[in-house]
C-alpha positions as CSV (number, residue, x, y, z in Angstrom):
1,M,-100.8,52.9,93.6
2,I,-101.9,49.3,92.9
3,E,-101.4,49.2,89.3
4,Y,-97.9,50.5,89.8
5,A,-97.0,47.7,92.3
6,E,-98.3,45.2,90.0
7,S,-96.5,46.6,86.8
8,L,-93.2,46.8,88.5
9,T,-93.4,43.3,89.9
10,M,-94.3,41.9,86.5
11,T,-91.4,40.2,84.2
12,P,-90.5,42.5,82.1
13,T,-91.6,45.3,84.2
14,T,-94.1,47.5,82.2
15,I,-94.3,51.2,83.2
16,D,-96.3,53.1,80.7
17,D,-95.7,56.9,80.2
18,D,-99.3,57.3,81.4
19,L,-99.1,55.2,84.7
20,R,-95.5,56.9,85.2
21,G,-97.0,60.3,84.8
22,R,-99.9,59.5,87.0
23,M,-97.7,58.6,89.7
24,Q,-95.7,61.3,89.5
25,A,-98.6,63.8,89.4
26,E,-99.4,62.2,93.1
27,F,-96.0,61.7,95.1
28,S,-93.3,63.8,94.9
29,K,-89.6,62.5,93.4
30,K,-88.6,61.5,97.5
31,Q,-91.9,59.6,98.0
32,L,-91.9,57.8,94.7
33,A,-88.5,56.7,95.3
34,E,-89.4,55.4,98.7
35,L,-92.4,53.6,97.2
36,T,-90.7,52.2,94.5
37,H,-87.7,50.9,97.0
38,F,-90.3,49.4,99.0
39,I,-92.0,47.7,95.9
40,A,-89.2,46.4,94.7
41,V,-87.8,45.0,98.2
42,E,-91.2,43.2,98.7
43,N,-90.7,41.8,95.5
44,L,-87.4,40.4,96.1
45,R,-88.4,38.9,99.2
46,A,-91.4,37.3,97.8
47,R,-89.1,35.6,94.9
48,F,-86.6,34.5,97.3
49,N,-89.0,32.9,99.6
50,R,-90.5,30.7,96.6
51,G,-87.0,30.0,95.4
52,F,-86.5,28.2,98.6
53,D,-90.2,26.9,99.6
54,I,-90.4,29.2,102.4
55,Q,-94.3,29.4,103.4
56,P,-95.8,31.9,105.4
57,E,-95.7,31.5,109.2
58,G,-99.2,33.2,109.9
59,Y,-98.3,36.4,111.6
60,S,-101.1,37.7,109.7
61,S,-103.8,35.5,110.6
C-alpha cells in the first residue's frame, strides 16, 4: 500500500501494470477507489500547504 501511495504522489504518476494488479488482487474496486481518493486528497493538501508555506501545528506530537 505504501508503494501505491508513493507511486500516486510522484510527478509524473507512475502506476505500472504489476503494481495495479497487486492492488486489484488485494482490494475490491470500491476499496481501491476509496484508498486512491484519500491518497489524492492528502497529496493535494500537502502540496497546497507547501505552496503557502503552511507549517504543521504539532497535533501529532
